[in-house]
One Martini backbone bead per residue (centre of mass of N, CA, C, O) as a GRO file, in nm:
protein
  162
    1MET     BB    1 -11.817 -11.231  -1.884
    2ASN     BB    2 -11.509 -11.231  -2.023
    3ARG     BB    3 -11.298 -11.450  -2.148
    4PRO     BB    4 -11.003 -11.526  -2.215
    5LEU     BB    5 -10.802 -11.605  -2.458
    6ARG     BB    6 -10.759 -11.943  -2.583
    7ILE     BB    7 -10.503 -12.154  -2.728
    8ALA     BB    8 -10.477 -12.448  -2.888
    9VAL     BB    9 -10.206 -12.680  -2.888
   10LYS     BB   10  -9.971 -12.869  -3.051
   11VAL     BB   11  -9.720 -13.113  -2.980
   12GLN     BB   12  -9.394 -13.173  -3.128
   13PRO     BB   13  -9.147 -13.353  -3.201
   14ALA     BB   14  -8.795 -13.254  -3.233
   15GLN     BB   15  -8.498 -13.126  -3.390
   16ASP     BB   16  -8.212 -12.987  -3.360
   17ALA     BB   17  -7.909 -12.917  -3.496
   18ALA     BB   18  -7.774 -13.116  -3.257
   19GLY     BB   19  -8.009 -13.355  -3.213
   20ARG     BB   20  -8.204 -13.253  -3.009
   21VAL     BB   21  -8.479 -13.268  -2.830
   22THR     BB   22  -8.781 -13.106  -2.916
   23TYR     BB   23  -9.056 -12.872  -2.915
   24HIS     BB   24  -9.347 -12.809  -3.122
   25ALA     BB   25  -9.579 -12.558  -3.155
   26THR     BB   26  -9.898 -12.573  -3.294
   27LEU     BB   27 -10.119 -12.385  -3.484
   28PRO     BB   28 -10.400 -12.272  -3.579
   29MET     BB   29 -10.476 -12.131  -3.876
   30ALA     BB   30 -10.671 -11.904  -3.779
   31VAL     BB   31 -10.461 -11.740  -3.615
   32LEU     BB   32 -10.293 -11.625  -3.862
   33PHE     BB   33 -10.580 -11.443  -3.948
   34GLU     BB   34 -10.597 -11.290  -3.687
   35LYS     BB   35 -10.608 -10.946  -3.614
   36SER     BB   36 -10.636 -10.937  -3.277
   37ILE     BB   37 -10.356 -11.082  -3.296
   38ASP     BB   38 -10.037 -11.077  -3.192
   39PRO     BB   39  -9.768 -11.230  -3.342
   40GLU     BB   40  -9.548 -11.176  -3.128
   41GLN     BB   41  -9.698 -11.292  -2.884
   42ILE     BB   42  -9.731 -11.571  -2.992
   43GLU     BB   43  -9.440 -11.639  -3.031
   44LEU     BB   44  -9.353 -11.610  -2.742
   45GLU     BB   45  -9.550 -11.810  -2.621
   46ARG     BB   46  -9.458 -12.052  -2.786
   47ILE     BB   47  -9.167 -12.061  -2.682
   48GLY     BB   48  -9.234 -12.086  -2.385
   49LEU     BB   49  -9.407 -12.342  -2.398
   50GLN     BB   50  -9.196 -12.531  -2.516
   51GLU     BB   51  -8.999 -12.513  -2.277
   52LYS     BB   52  -9.194 -12.601  -2.049
   53TYR     BB   53  -9.248 -12.880  -2.184
   54ARG     BB   54  -8.961 -12.979  -2.190
   55LEU     BB   55  -8.915 -12.975  -1.884
   56LEU     BB   56  -9.144 -13.167  -1.814
   57VAL     BB   57  -9.041 -13.410  -1.961
   58GLU     BB   58  -8.776 -13.436  -1.813
   59THR     BB   59  -8.892 -13.474  -1.530
   60LEU     BB   60  -9.068 -13.727  -1.594
   61ARG     BB   61  -8.836 -13.908  -1.692
   62ARG     BB   62  -8.683 -13.908  -1.419
   63ILE     BB   63  -8.928 -14.029  -1.250
   64ARG     BB   64  -9.045 -14.286  -1.392
   65PRO     BB   65  -8.859 -14.523  -1.292
   66THR     BB   66  -8.970 -14.493  -0.984
   67LEU     BB   67  -9.271 -14.614  -1.037
   68LYS     BB   68  -9.204 -14.920  -1.017
   69LYS     BB   69  -9.208 -14.919  -0.695
   70ARG     BB   70  -9.486 -14.775  -0.592
   71HIS     BB   71  -9.446 -14.509  -0.459
   72ALA     BB   72  -9.623 -14.250  -0.361
   73LEU     BB   73  -9.430 -14.004  -0.379
   74ASP     BB   74  -9.356 -14.042  -0.680
   75SER     BB   75  -9.645 -14.006  -0.788
   76TRP     BB   76  -9.686 -13.722  -0.667
   77LEU     BB   77  -9.447 -13.583  -0.814
   78PHE     BB   78  -9.548 -13.638  -1.096
   79GLY     BB   79  -9.823 -13.487  -1.060
   80ASP     BB   80  -9.697 -13.213  -0.976
   81ALA     BB   81  -9.563 -13.142  -1.244
   82ILE     BB   82  -9.829 -13.119  -1.400
   83VAL     BB   83  -9.977 -12.914  -1.221
   84ALA     BB   84  -9.770 -12.690  -1.248
   85PHE     BB   85  -9.801 -12.656  -1.550
   86GLU     BB   86 -10.099 -12.592  -1.555
   87GLN     BB   87 -10.076 -12.342  -1.370
   88ASP     BB   88  -9.858 -12.185  -1.546
   89THR     BB   89 -10.074 -12.201  -1.811
   90SER     BB   90 -10.368 -12.083  -1.725
   91GLU     BB   91 -10.299 -11.756  -1.825
   92THR     BB   92 -10.233 -11.820  -2.110
   93LEU     BB   93 -10.292 -11.814  -2.434
   94LEU     BB   94 -10.150 -12.090  -2.438
   95PHE     BB   95 -10.219 -12.448  -2.481
   96VAL     BB   96 -10.224 -12.786  -2.420
   97ASP     BB   97 -10.373 -13.017  -2.604
   98HIS     BB   98 -10.407 -13.297  -2.463
   99LEU     BB   99 -10.173 -13.351  -2.249
  100THR     BB  100 -10.168 -13.657  -2.188
  101GLU     BB  101 -10.110 -13.756  -2.476
  102HIS     BB  102  -9.841 -13.619  -2.511
  103LEU     BB  103  -9.699 -13.748  -2.264
  104ALA     BB  104  -9.728 -14.040  -2.352
  105ARG     BB  105  -9.549 -14.009  -2.598
  106ASP     BB  106  -9.291 -13.852  -2.457
  107ILE     BB  107  -9.260 -14.077  -2.201
  108GLU     BB  108  -9.369 -14.356  -2.232
  109TYR     BB  109  -9.677 -14.353  -2.091
  110GLY     BB  110  -9.965 -14.403  -1.956
  111LYS     BB  111 -10.258 -14.232  -1.936
  112ALA     BB  112 -10.375 -14.352  -1.677
  113MET     BB  113 -10.127 -14.296  -1.494
  114ILE     BB  114 -10.113 -13.995  -1.540
  115ASP     BB  115 -10.393 -13.936  -1.428
  116LEU     BB  116 -10.358 -14.059  -1.145
  117CYS     BB  117 -10.117 -13.877  -1.051
  118ARG     BB  118 -10.282 -13.616  -1.083
  119ARG     BB  119 -10.514 -13.683  -0.897
  120PHE     BB  120 -10.352 -13.728  -0.647
  121ARG     BB  121 -10.241 -13.441  -0.629
  122LEU     BB  122 -10.518 -13.296  -0.618
  123ARG     BB  123 -10.627 -13.446  -0.364
  124LEU     BB  124 -10.312 -13.407  -0.248
  125PRO     BB  125 -10.150 -13.103  -0.216
  126ASP     BB  126  -9.986 -13.205   0.036
  127GLN     BB  127  -9.702 -13.376   0.087
  128THR     BB  128  -9.757 -13.440   0.400
  129GLN     BB  129  -9.997 -13.647   0.335
  130ILE     BB  130  -9.767 -13.843   0.258
  131ASP     BB  131  -9.680 -14.176   0.299
  132PRO     BB  132  -9.376 -14.315   0.211
  133THR     BB  133  -9.452 -14.624   0.311
  134LEU     BB  134  -9.669 -14.624   0.099
  135PRO     BB  135  -9.832 -14.740  -0.155
  136PHE     BB  136 -10.001 -14.632  -0.420
  137ASP     BB  137 -10.235 -14.845  -0.411
  138ALA     BB  138 -10.350 -14.762  -0.137
  139TYR     BB  139 -10.456 -14.492  -0.251
  140HIS     BB  140 -10.609 -14.578  -0.502
  141ARG     BB  141 -10.801 -14.792  -0.350
  142SER     BB  142 -10.895 -14.540  -0.145
  143GLY     BB  143 -10.945 -14.260  -0.299
  144PHE     BB  144 -10.709 -14.083  -0.175
  145ASP     BB  145 -10.718 -14.173   0.128
  146PRO     BB  146 -10.510 -14.168   0.395
  147GLN     BB  147 -10.664 -14.341   0.600
  148ARG     BB  148 -10.747 -14.575   0.414
  149ALA     BB  149 -10.460 -14.644   0.315
  150THR     BB  150 -10.350 -14.745   0.579
  151GLU     BB  151 -10.561 -14.970   0.615
  152PHE     BB  152 -10.499 -15.119   0.353
  153ALA     BB  153 -10.205 -15.181   0.408
  154ARG     BB  154 -10.242 -15.340   0.665
  155ARG     BB  155 -10.424 -15.563   0.546
  156ALA     BB  156 -10.227 -15.662   0.333
  157GLN     BB  157 -10.006 -15.737   0.543
  158ASP     BB  158 -10.179 -15.944   0.695
  159ASN     BB  159 -10.232 -16.136   0.455
  160GLU     BB  160  -9.929 -16.210   0.402
  161HIS     BB  161  -9.896 -16.342   0.707
  162LYS     BB  162 -10.112 -16.596   0.669
   0.00000   0.00000   0.00000
């Protein structure tokens, strides 16, 4: 069974004529010489990917300041935006190579935390599984298990009152 062709691109920040930050997807040189790939299709996909990536970065930048509060729901929403981007681009010709590294650079946030938020969302795909009163640490330290997170938070609270 043949897998559809997928081309990894790198995304670099740039500025448009008005001075706004945009993102430019760069293709591997070999793609430019490949006769079996329609250059117009590649250009349309490249422009679409750049726009989707720009919107992802804007969304994550809006959410990022709320992560300092360590609320589980904010971390889940952060991860949800990343997973939605990955799902949206999973069937496209182009995809962002090393997405976490690009995001860490563009939203100025640690790769480890980006990956944790993404894993949190993948482990608990339904937002209703998240107790908004629990801190993200309770979920993280319990392996993203909601029942264990509740118990972890309860024990931590009991220890504070001793």
